[in-house]
C-alpha positions, 0 to 999 in steps of 0.5 A: 374496577376503576383501578383495572381501567386505569391499568388498561389505559396506561398499557395502551398508552405505553404500546402506542408510544413504543410503536410511534417511537419505533416508527422513527428509524433514526438512531446513533448509527442510522439517521433514518427518515426524520419525516416519518417521526410522530410530531412529538418525537420530531425534535429528538429524531432531528437531534439524532439525525444531526449527530449521525450526519456530523459523524459521517462528515467527520469521517469524510472530511477529518484530516487523515493524520488526525484519524490515524492518531485517533486510531492509534496505528498507521496501516501500511500496505506492502507486498512483503516479497521484495528483498531488501525493501519489504519482506515478510518472513514465515513468522509474519514479521516484516523487514527491509528498507521500506519497512524502516521508512514506514516506521519513521513515518509512524514515529512522526505521527506518534502511533504504532504500525500495522502492516497490511498484505497487498500484491503487485496485481492488486496494489492500486485496488487495495490503496483505493479500496472502500472501506479503506484498508491502508493509509499508504503503501510502501516498498519498491513502488516506482513513482510514475505519471500513471499512478499520480493520475489516480493516486498520490505519490510522495517525493522519491527516497530511493533511486531505481531502474530496471536491470537483470539477474542471470546465472553468474556463468552467463554474465558475459552473455547478457550485455544489452537488451538485444542480447536478452531479446531472443527466442531462446532466452527465457525471461521470468517476471512477477505478474501485475507490476512494472517488471512484467510491463517492461518485459512485454514492451521491450522483449518482444522476441524473448520467451516471457515466463510469468511466475506468481511469487517474485521472491522465488524468481532468483532461485528459479534462475539460479536453478535453470528454470529461467535464464534472466529475471527482470528486476530493479537495481534496488533488488538485484544486489541483495540476491547477488550478495546472498547467492553466488550462483547469480550475477547482475552484469548490467547493474551500473547500466540500468535500462530505466531511471526512476525513483521509489516513493510512498503511494496513497489515495487521493484526498490525503494531502495532509498525510502526503505533506507529513510523509514528504517532510519525513523524507526531507528530514531524513535526507538532510540529517543523514538518516536516509544515507545511513539506511542506504548503506545498511542495505547496500543500496546506492545513495543518489541524493 
């Protein structure tokens, strides 16, 4: 009888202790409310709370480069539709000028690289997404004051400017914006980027056609589905070299002048400093010039 009574007392104490401990919701992933702990468990709950809060603080305040190194790979957002800067083949492999720039950045950090698909309409949202999906974005991204207001942009590594692609047979027909800005001229652009913005602001009389896939527009023009494509001096030469049906008659007289850079969210100043250092080094040692020559681009530095 005495042995049975001791067994019942032990069982009751175990149940009560478990319930009391369960009432404290703090654990390694959730600090919970330490004030809900029983007095004899308060010290343990407090320690767990401090541990979790420290983990959260490190996640927010830890330098970006250190977090990337701990992860072991650089997450790079890119559209993959912009030859020869960023293009994704059917097998999922990426190539291009911007892709090689990203690889140089990952090499400097000492990590591997993973490319994350984005698009021109969602570029800003993807860069600023929570939880974070990419450390930076690259590939044909023009440096603008608007982007710099809400995000960080690196120094320029490639000169850029708006120009056109048209059919080679019509090259003499388009020698200025005025020649293009006519109702009978069908101008095709991709959605959400600066090409569409430029067309809407400067071609108020032409017929604007928005086509979802940027990489398909040159072929659409060559086949007669549109007359002109608004593009960049970085993109147009590749298509002219690879499709004799196309021409870029205003390549040496771009409508705008700018530079392409690396885009990232605010608060990543250490990563921005590293990226700018990579760009500066590539300019000084000739690597950037060689990369321009590899892709047939004009070196402006």
